[in-house]
N, C-alpha and C positions, 0 to 999 in steps of 0.2 A: 503491502499500499503505499510504503514512504516514495518508493522510487515510480508509482506512477502518480503521486500529488509533486513531486519535483519534476514530474515530465511531462505537466500539464501543455506548457509552451509548445513545447513539440510534436502534442499531439494535436494541438489545434492546427498548427502550419502541414502537419500529414493529411488533417483532415480535408483541408482546400484543397491541396491536390489532388483528392482522392472525387471532390464533389465538382473539381472542374473535369474532371476525366469522364464521368458518367454519361452515358444518354437517354434522356428521360424524355420520350417524344409529348408533347403538346395532346392532351384526349383528345378524341374524335368528335364528342360531344361537349356541350357548354357542361362546366363544372357551378352547379349552383352549391354548392357547399364542401366542409373538409372531415375529415374523420380521422382522427391520428389514434390509434391503439395503441397500448402498451401495458406492461407491468412492470412495478419494482422500480430501478433505475433506468430502463429506458421508456416508462410511462413518464417520467418526472421530468426527460428532455422535452418529452411532447407539451406537458406542463408549461414549460419556460418558455419553449416556440410560442404557442396559445398566445402566451402573456406579452412577448415580445414583438406580438404580428398585431396585438389590440389596434384596433383603430386604421391599420394600416391594409388591412386585406379586405375586400368588399365583400366577400362573402362569409357567412359563419364558419367558425374551427369546433368542435365536439371534440373533445379527449376521451375514449370511452376505455375503464379498466374493468377486463371481465371476459366472459365467456360470449355474451350476448352483444349483437348491434342494432342500434336505432332503426325505427321502423321506416325513415327517411332515407336512408341508404338506397342508391337507384342506379344507375347508367350516368347521370350528375353527380356521383359523389365521389371526390378525391378522397380515394379509401388508403392511409400510409400507415404499415405495419411495422412496429419496432419491437425487433426483440436481438437482445444482444446474442446470446446463446443461438435463436433462430428451433429451440425446443420449448419456448413456454408453452403450455396446453392452452392458456387462456386466451392466448393471440393468435396461435393455429385456428382455433375452434373458430374465432372473430372472422378471420379471414376466410377461412371456408364458407362462412355465411354470406359474406360479401361478395364472393364468385358467384354465391346463386343469384345476387342482386344486381351480376354484371358491371358494376363499381370501377371507377379505373383504378386499380390497385399498384402500388407499390412498396416493395420490401426491403425493410434496413435493415440487413445483421449480417453478422461474421458465418453464418454458415447452420446447420442442423437442417431440421426439419421444415423449416420455414424458406431455407435456398432451395430445398431442392422440389418443393411445391411450387416456388417461382419459376424455376427453371421447367419442370414438365410441362408448366400449364401456361406458359410463355407473359409471365406478368411481368413488371418490371422491378429492377434491384438495383440495390447500393450494397455492395459486400465492403464490407469493415474490418479492419485487424481484430483478429480473437484469440488472439495467441496468452493473453494475460487470465484468460477466462472470470473476468471479474467486472462487472457489467456498469457500477457505482464508479469504478478507475476511469472507465473509459465514455465520460458524460461527451466530452467534448467532438468525439466522431459522432455521437448520436443528434445532439444538437448542429452540425453545421451540415450532414446528412439532411436533417430534416428541412433546413434552413435553403438549401440546395434542391430539394424537390421541389420546392413551394418557388422557387426563383425557376427553375428548368419547365415550370409549367405556367410560367409567366402570372404569379402572383403575388409575387412579391420583386422588387429591384435587387441592384448586386451591392449597395450601401454594406450590408451585411460582410462584405471579403474583405472593406479595404477596413470598416470594423474592426474585425479579428484582426488584423495584420498590425494595427495601433494598438490592442490590446495587448498582444503577444509582447510589442517593444515595452509597453508601460509597465506588464508582471515582471518579464526579466530584469528591468533595471530596478523593482522597486522588491526584491524577492526578499531579501536579507530581512528589513521592514516587513514585509507580511509575516513573516517568519517567526518575528519577535513579539509581534502584537500577538499574535496566534497563541502562543506561549504565554502569554500571559491572562488571554483570556481563558485558557481551558484550567489553568490554577484557581481562578475563579468560581470556573464549574463542577469543578469538584467536589463528591458530596450533596449536590444542589439538584429540585428539577430545574432546567431551563424553560423557561416560558419567553418563546420569541414573538416579538408584536412588531407588526409593520402595515404599511400601508397594503391596499386590495392587490395594486400594481404589484408587489413583491411576494405576493403571496406565494407562488411557485419557487421561488427564491427561499423561503423561509422554510418551506416542506424539505425541499433539498438537504436544507440544513439539520431538520430533524431527523432525518432518514439517514444522515451520515453521522451524525450523534449514536441513533439508535444501533447500527450495523458496525460502527466502527470502532466506538467507544462503550458498545453492552450497554449502554444509559438511557433513560425513558428521557423525553422533551414532550413538549406542549406547544401549539400554534394559534395563532387565530390575529387578526386585522383589525384595521381599524378604517370604518369606522363601523363596523358589524358590531364587535366586541362591545361598543358603547350603547349598546341595543340590547345585551345579557349580561356579558360575564361580565362586564364589570363591577354589576351587583353582587355576584361571588367572590367578592376580594374583603373578605370578613370571617369565613371558615373555612376549613379548621383552620384555626390560629398557627397552631404549629407544624402545621404542615406549609403553609404560607410562607414561616420562617426558612425554612428550609429551600424556596424557590430563588431563581435569581434571573432577576427582567432581562431580554435582550433588546433592545432598540434597533432593526434594520430601518436605515436609512436612504433612500438616492435623490438626485436631484429632479426624478419625475414624479415625486409626493405630491397630494394635491395640497394646496394652502390650507384648506382646513383641516387636514388630515394632520398636519404638522402641530396646529393649534390644541386639537384633540389630544394629541401625545402627549404637549405639554401637560395640559390641564390633568393628566391623569399620573402625570409624573410622581408626585408627591404622596398620589395614593398609595400607590407598588410600594415605593422606596418606605412610606410610614409602617407598611407590613410585612416587609421582605428588606431587599438589601440595595443596595446603593445600584442605579439601573447602569450596566454597560452599554454603551453608544458604539453600533457600529458602522461606520459612512460610508458606502459605498463613493469608488474612485475611476474616472472616466468621462468622456466627452459623451458620448452615448449610451443609452437603457444597454444596448448587447455589450457594451465596453466594461459597464456596468455590473451586468449579471456575472460577466468573466471573472472580475474581479472578486466578487463575493462567493462565488463558489471556490476561487483558487484559496480564499482568506477561510472560509470555515469549512472548507475540507482538512486544511490545518489545524484549526482549532479541534476537529474531532480525533487527528491523530493523536496531536498531543493533549488531548481529554484519554486517549485511549491509555497512553503511558504512565497518567496521572492514576488512573482504576487497576494499573496491574497487568492488563490484557491486550492480547495480540489483536491489531485493527482489523486484520485479513480474512482469519474465520469466522465462519458463519452458522455453528451447530445448530443452532435454534431450525433456523431457516432450512437447511438441510435436511434434520429430523423430519419437517411439515412434506416436505418433497418426498422423502423415503416411503411414509406413512402413506402417501396418495397412490405411490405408486405400485404399493403392496393390494392396496383395493382397487383396481385396474382389472 
């Protein structure tokens, strides 16, 4: 995991080369909606891209995580299936249903059954490297492949390419500072329940952070967003008092936060700090939302890695997840 995090910018550069080389033909029928399906680390890439393209793509984008697909899927649907391993049973089931609906399908995978399915039925595909067998450590490949899928089908422009190149340069230049900040934050999270709050625009990023804490540090975390939490969760910041004392609120910020959300976050700051600890502020860096996402991904990945060290666990192994897969395998 340490090597994968260290190699994040190399991964981004390689992903750009892969995206430039693929041939994804414009769909024959008009595309009226987009459905992206994927689980776990493959699925969070879909959520991140959905957030990044919000307000830029003129048709609806839906992210689906499960075996089933919505009724609206049709020949006018761009259906993008994301499975790093290619063997995710939920994603394969969803693709098979989309094939029956004659959707325009693109498969993003390193191999496995999904890749074989794409070749057998002449589906469009993007093959990404799969040597590490670690989906969450290859998020860059999945995100950029998704962006290229939208680009090659004329749904977004090419700005993401230059923005990714800018992010690579910035992250390489700031690497030592990023690691130092991550290590300090990890020490504050040891023995605490991290509660991650942000603008709704950063929800996918906050969930990615939560997932990395879960998988790398083997620690629970919680996510909610402003303004929604002001309509419910804020009322729960009273009990149980002993649990609230063991929480650690983290604020994620970007330049794209709504002005009213910024005010809400500051109004709520003393509420949280009175019952918990001083809030940790994490501020994104970069000229665009995509660049800021890359920054937050890299910083929070390092936080989860250092938190694993604080907890005395290996960041790589996922015994609990593998156990569930093995039990399901016995039930087939």
